Structure formats: C-alpha cells, structure tokens
N, C-alpha and C positions, 0 to 999 in steps of 0.2 A: 499704733503701728505693730505689726506683726514683728517677732524676732527674726534674725536671719538663720536660715535652716540648714545651709550646706555651704562649703566652701566654692568660691566662684573661679579661683585660678586667674589667668590672665585675661583681662578684658579685651576682646577684639571686635571690630566692627567693619562691614563692608562699606565702600564708598557709597553704593546705592542706598543701603539702610541709613547712614548719616544724612544723605541728601533728603530722602524720604522724610525723616524726623525733622529736619530743618524746614522743609517746605510746609509741614503739617503743624509746625509751631509746638513740636513735642520734644522734651528734653529726654534723650535717650537713657541718661541716669536714672530717671524716674522709672523707666520700663525695667531697668536692671533691678532696682530696689523692689518693685513689685515681684519679679520673677524670684528674687533671692528670698523674699518674705513668703513665698509660696501662693501668690495670687497668679494662677497659671493663665488668666487672661481668657481670650475666645476660643477655648477648646471644648470639644465634646466631654460630658462627664467621664466617659470611659477613659479618655486620654488623662483627664485630671487625676483619676484614681491611679493609673499607671505611674504618673508623677509622684504621688504620695507615696507609693511603693518603693519607687526609685531614690527617694531622698537620702536614706540611710544605707543604701546598697551601691554597689559599683555599677549603676546604670545611667544612662544618659537621661537629662531632663529637658524637655522642650516646653517653652510657653509661646503663645501666639497672640497679638494684640492688633486690633484693627484700629489705625491711627488716623484714616481718613477714608472717604468713600473709595473702596476697591484698593486701599493700601493696607497690607498685612505686614507686621514685623515679627519675625521668629526671633526668639533667644534660646540658644542651646548650651547647655553646660555639658561638658564632656563627661563620660562615665568616671574616668579617673579624676575629675576634678581639676584638671591641668588648665583648662580655659573655658570662658563663656564667651559665645560669638552672638553679635547682633547682626542680623542679615534679613534680607527679603527672601521670601520662599524660592524666587527664581535664581537666587545666588547660591544654592546648596551645591550645585556641581562645582562652581568655581572655588568654594571652599574645600571640597574634597580633593580637587587637583592641586591646590596650594599645599594642603597638608601632605599628601604624597611627595610632592616635589620638594618641600622643606625638610622632610625626613630624610629623602635621598640626597639632599645637598648639605645636611648638616656636617658630615665629615669634611666638607671642603670649606668650612667657615661660614655657611649661611645659616640663619636662624630666623624662624618666623617670630617677628616682634609685634606687629600691629597691621592692621589694614585700615589705611588712613584715607583721607581725601586726597585728591590729585593735587599735585603741585606742578608749576611751569615746567621743573626739571623731569617729571615723570609722566606728564600728560600724554605723550605719544606712545608710551610703552603699553603693552598688554598687560592685563591685571595681575598675571604670575610675575612677570618682569618687574613690575612696580613693587610688589612685595619683596622680592629678592634684592633689589636696589636699596629699599629702606633698610632691610635687615643687614645688608653688609655695612651700612653706615651706623647701625644703632645696636651693635652687639652688647654694649653695656647693660641693656634691659633683660637680659637672659640670665642673671646670676640667681 
C-alpha cells in the first residue's frame, strides 16, 4: 500500500454519492484511501500529472472512479486541505452552493459539518436546508 500523500481535512460526502456506493457495493472509505495514496483512478494522464503537481502545493486534487456501469464518483480535496468531498459529478453545483451559503451563514452560528444520508426529519428539505439543519445540531464537530 502506498503512503498517504497529503492531508484530507474533513471528510464529506453527498447523499447521492453514498447511495451510489451502497448500490454498487463499494465502500467509500476504500475510494478515499485510493485518493489519499495517489491512485487518481479513471482520469486522463494529463489530469493525473496535474494531481501529482498539486500534491505538495496549494492546489485542488481530483480523483475519479468508475464504480458501476455509467456511475462515476469524484473525490475532491480542497486546495487548502480543509476538506475532502466524495460526490457524483452532477453534484458539483450543489457543493458550490453549500460552500457559499455555509460561509455566509457561519457568523450566525451555522457550520458545514457533513453531507449525510437523508433522515426522516430532513427528507422533505432541500439539500442546502438539510445541511444547515444538521450543522446547527452538530456544532461540536467543528473544533
């Protein structure tokens, strides 16, 4: 096994990515381990070289793994190494919106904690509302 090559920060995952992993019988932590070890997955060589360059610099790192027919998982580690997110490519807009809203709300006591599976209490809420509800209840994970 390769050594771990960079800090991951907080581990986050979108509900869709977790569902896709579960449906495909893939443990998302195995994908994180591959990403963390420098196995960039199903990326073109050019993108793999960019990741190699980014490892010891303040640049974002992206891995992509095909886990089932027509199902791709992305793992993104932020440039500042504050977080690593597991997501479906179609979730990227949702992640950007959450980050913008979370940073705008931070001064009001909201913090982004995790993007988790739906619970009965949060099922009817929009994705951004679910995150903010979870974060209001779980502030202790931000120390």
